[in-house]
Structure formats: structure tokens, C-alpha cells
C-alpha positions as CSV (number, residue, x, y, z in Angstrom):
1,M,7.1,-22.2,9.9
2,T,10.7,-22.4,8.9
3,D,11.2,-25.9,10.3
4,G,8.5,-27.3,8.0
5,T,5.9,-27.8,10.8
6,P,2.5,-26.8,9.5
7,L,0.8,-23.8,11.1
8,R,-2.1,-25.1,13.3
9,V,-5.2,-23.0,13.0
10,L,-8.4,-23.0,15.1
11,L,-11.5,-21.9,13.2
12,V,-14.1,-20.1,15.3
13,D,-17.4,-18.9,13.7
14,D,-21.1,-19.7,14.4
15,Q,-21.8,-20.2,10.7
16,D,-21.1,-23.8,9.6
17,L,-20.6,-22.6,6.0
18,V,-17.9,-20.1,7.0
19,R,-16.0,-22.7,8.9
20,L,-16.3,-25.2,6.1
21,G,-15.0,-22.6,3.6
22,L,-12.0,-21.8,5.8
23,R,-11.3,-25.5,6.4
24,T,-11.5,-26.3,2.7
25,L,-9.0,-23.4,2.0
26,L,-6.5,-24.5,4.6
27,D,-6.8,-28.2,3.8
28,A,-5.9,-27.4,0.2
29,E,-2.7,-25.6,1.1
30,D,0.7,-27.0,2.2
31,G,1.9,-25.7,5.5
32,F,-1.4,-25.4,7.2
33,E,-3.4,-27.7,9.5
34,V,-6.8,-27.2,11.0
35,A,-6.4,-27.7,14.8
36,G,-10.1,-27.7,15.5
37,E,-13.4,-25.8,15.1
38,A,-15.8,-24.0,17.4
39,A,-19.1,-22.3,16.9
40,D,-18.9,-20.1,20.0
41,G,-16.4,-18.4,22.3
42,L,-16.6,-20.8,25.2
43,T,-16.1,-23.8,23.0
44,A,-13.2,-22.0,21.3
45,L,-11.4,-21.6,24.7
46,E,-11.9,-25.3,25.4
47,V,-10.6,-26.4,22.0
48,A,-7.7,-23.9,22.2
49,A,-6.6,-25.2,25.6
50,A,-6.7,-28.8,24.3
51,T,-4.9,-28.1,21.0
52,V,-2.7,-25.0,21.6
53,P,-3.1,-23.6,18.0
54,D,-0.6,-21.2,16.5
55,V,-3.4,-19.0,15.2
56,V,-7.1,-18.5,15.9
57,L,-9.5,-17.1,13.2
58,M,-12.1,-15.6,15.5
59,D,-15.5,-14.3,14.5
60,I,-16.8,-11.4,16.7
61,R,-20.5,-11.9,16.9
62,M,-21.4,-15.3,18.3
63,P,-23.9,-16.6,20.8
64,G,-22.9,-16.9,24.5
65,V,-19.3,-15.9,24.9
66,D,-18.5,-13.6,21.9
67,G,-15.3,-13.3,20.0
68,I,-14.1,-10.3,22.0
69,E,-14.5,-11.9,25.4
70,A,-13.1,-15.2,24.1
71,T,-10.0,-13.3,22.8
72,R,-9.6,-11.5,26.2
73,R,-9.7,-14.8,28.1
74,L,-7.4,-16.6,25.6
75,A,-4.8,-13.8,25.9
76,A,-4.9,-14.1,29.7
77,R,-3.9,-17.8,29.7
78,P,-0.2,-18.3,30.1
79,E,-0.3,-21.6,28.3
80,L,-1.7,-19.9,25.2
81,A,0.8,-17.0,25.3
82,A,2.1,-18.0,21.8
83,T,-1.3,-18.3,20.2
84,R,-2.3,-15.4,18.0
85,V,-5.8,-14.2,17.2
86,I,-7.0,-12.8,13.9
87,V,-10.5,-11.3,14.1
88,L,-12.7,-11.8,11.1
89,T,-15.4,-9.3,10.6
90,T,-18.1,-8.6,8.0
91,F,-18.3,-4.8,8.1
92,E,-15.5,-2.3,7.7
93,R,-17.1,-0.1,10.4
94,D,-17.6,-2.9,12.9
95,E,-17.8,-1.1,16.2
96,Y,-16.3,-4.1,18.1
97,V,-13.0,-4.4,16.2
98,F,-11.0,-1.9,18.2
99,E,-12.3,-3.5,21.4
100,A,-11.0,-6.8,20.0
101,L,-7.6,-5.3,19.5
102,R,-7.6,-4.0,23.1
103,A,-8.6,-7.5,24.2
104,G,-5.4,-9.0,22.6
105,A,-6.1,-9.7,19.0
106,S,-3.1,-9.4,16.7
107,G,-5.3,-7.8,14.0
108,F,-8.4,-8.2,11.9
109,L,-9.5,-8.9,8.3
110,L,-12.7,-8.6,6.5
111,K,-14.4,-12.0,5.8
112,D,-14.3,-11.3,2.0
113,T,-10.5,-11.0,2.1
114,P,-9.0,-12.9,-0.9
115,P,-7.8,-16.4,0.1
116,A,-4.1,-15.6,-0.7
117,R,-4.3,-12.6,1.6
118,L,-5.8,-14.7,4.4
119,L,-3.1,-17.3,4.2
120,E,-0.5,-14.5,4.2
121,A,-2.2,-13.0,7.3
122,I,-2.0,-16.3,9.1
123,R,1.7,-16.6,8.4
124,T,2.3,-13.0,9.4
125,V,0.8,-13.3,12.9
126,A,2.3,-16.7,13.5
127,D,5.7,-15.2,12.9
128,G,5.0,-12.5,15.5
129,G,3.8,-9.8,13.2
130,S,0.4,-8.1,13.3
131,L,-2.3,-7.4,10.9
132,L,-4.3,-4.2,10.5
133,A,-6.2,-4.2,7.2
134,P,-5.4,-0.8,5.6
135,S,-8.9,-0.3,4.2
136,V,-10.3,-0.6,7.7
137,T,-7.7,0.9,10.0
138,R,-8.1,4.6,9.2
139,T,-11.9,4.5,9.2
140,L,-11.9,2.6,12.4
141,I,-9.4,4.9,14.2
142,A,-11.2,8.0,13.1
143,E,-14.4,6.6,14.6
144,F,-12.9,5.7,18.0
145,V,-10.2,8.3,18.5
146,A,-12.4,10.7,20.4
147,E,-13.5,8.0,22.8
148,E,-10.0,6.7,23.3
149,R,-8.6,10.1,24.0
150,R,-11.3,10.6,26.7
151,A,-9.9,7.5,28.3
152,T,-6.2,8.4,27.9
153,A,-3.9,6.6,30.3
154,P,-0.3,7.1,29.4
155,H,1.9,4.0,29.3
156,P,4.2,3.8,32.3
157,H,7.2,3.4,30.1
158,L,6.2,6.2,27.6
159,G,9.1,8.3,28.9
160,E,11.6,5.8,27.7
161,L,10.8,6.5,24.0
162,T,12.9,8.9,22.0
163,A,11.3,11.7,20.2
164,R,11.7,9.8,16.9
165,E,10.2,6.6,18.4
166,R,7.2,8.6,19.7
167,E,6.7,10.0,16.2
168,V,7.0,6.5,14.7
169,V,4.5,5.0,17.1
170,G,2.0,7.8,16.2
171,L,2.4,6.9,12.5
172,V,1.9,3.2,13.3
173,A,-1.3,4.2,15.0
174,E,-2.4,5.9,11.8
175,G,-2.2,2.5,10.0
176,L,1.1,3.2,8.1
177,S,3.4,0.3,7.2
178,N,7.1,0.5,7.8
179,Q,7.6,1.4,4.1
180,E,5.1,4.3,4.4
181,I,6.6,5.5,7.7
182,A,10.0,5.5,6.0
183,E,8.7,7.6,3.1
184,R,6.9,10.0,5.5
185,L,10.0,10.6,7.6
186,V,12.5,10.2,4.8
187,L,14.2,7.2,6.4
188,S,15.3,3.9,5.1
189,P,12.7,1.1,5.6
190,A,15.3,-0.7,7.8
191,T,15.6,2.3,10.0
192,A,11.8,2.7,10.3
193,R,11.5,-1.0,11.2
194,T,14.2,-0.6,13.9
195,H,12.4,2.3,15.5
196,V,9.1,0.3,15.5
197,S,10.9,-2.7,17.0
198,R,12.6,-0.6,19.8
199,A,9.3,1.1,20.7
200,M,7.6,-2.3,21.0
201,V,10.3,-3.6,23.3
202,K,10.3,-0.5,25.5
203,L,6.5,-0.5,25.8
204,G,6.2,-4.3,26.1
205,A,4.0,-4.5,23.1
206,R,3.3,-8.1,22.0
207,D,2.8,-7.0,18.4
208,R,2.1,-4.1,16.2
209,A,-1.7,-4.2,17.0
210,Q,-1.0,-3.8,20.7
211,L,1.3,-0.9,19.8
212,V,-1.6,0.9,18.2
213,V,-3.7,0.5,21.4
214,F,-0.8,1.8,23.5
215,A,-0.5,4.8,21.2
216,Y,-4.1,5.8,21.6
217,R,-4.2,5.2,25.3
218,S,-1.0,7.3,25.7
219,G,-2.2,10.2,23.5
220,L,0.4,9.7,20.8
221,A,-2.2,9.5,18.0
């Protein structure tokens, strides 16, 4: 954080060694603080309510309340509105990841993500950004697009988007970064970023990950 306050991170995973590894990484870095740990979703909700972390690193497959349901419940709590969730998954084709994004996760990473990338990811979502691992996004979207289109439910504010904003939202849903969108549409990166930001405001998207969900539900991708 810009004021020097460390980012407080809640570690949620049913494997002790995974939590230990994450704690060791965060404890060794300036600017981070482990707010707590949990081995299942229900405990995660209790610890989150007590500590109000900035970011939750959430495993998906856990006993009892799994990571998806825990994310959904966390996102529904007003007192945790500023808390962001990063889903950590083992497999690129994890069938639950898109559901986790729908539930309110700000993005996802593979568990074998390099430490520097993980730390960058925590900073990104804490600053209000979102995280969609490029190596996973396109594969994941291709796998779920047919199902999502069958369940299309256009966003009520979809009509407020300009033609260019609709186009940009579709490219966000493809997993493109602002730089890639700028190159695709022959725009400046700043202009691409502005289009993304305006679309998020008009659709009430909390972050870029939620914008992807809206895009598929609205048939823009």
C-alpha cells in the first residue's frame, strides 16, 4: 500500500505444507503480513470476519465448505466488501475456476506460480485490479463458453456501452491485457485502459474478472 501499511493476507488451504510455504514467502517480504490461516472454507469466513484481510489466497477443493462457496459468502458480506480473493488452483483446466470468478473472486493463479508473480498478484488485486492468468484464461473460456452462452442473461446496463466499449469488453473476455487490446484495435494503451474503466463503471463491475463474467453472460464474447 502506498501509505506503508503492509498488505494483510489470509491463507486458506487444507494442506499444511501449502500454507506453510505461503506464510514463509510472505513473512520474508516487506509490505506483507499474514492475517491468519484456515484449512477449510467455514473457518476462512470466521477468520476473515475477525481480521478483515486485504486479500485472501483461496484454495478451491477443501472439505466442508469449499473455496467457491466460501468466496461467494465472503463477497456477500458488506463488512468484507474491500477484501479481494485470489483463487489458487493446481490444474489449468480446473472446472471450478470459472464458477469461482462468478462467485466473486478477483482472479486465479496456478499453485506453481513463481513467488515474485504471486506477490505481484497480491499487490494487483489489493489495488483494485484483477488477475486472470494468461496461460489459463483462453483454455478455460473455450471450455465454458458454450455453457455460458446457453445461460445468457444480458446485463441490464448493457445498452449504456458504446460500440467501442462493447468491443473492448469482448476482448477483455478473451483474456487480453490493455496493451494487447490497444494493439488489436490500434489504440494507445491509455485509451484502451479508459474504455475498460468506463465499461466497468457502467456495468458496475467490481474488477476486471467480474467484467469477464458480465461479458459472457451478456453474449459479448
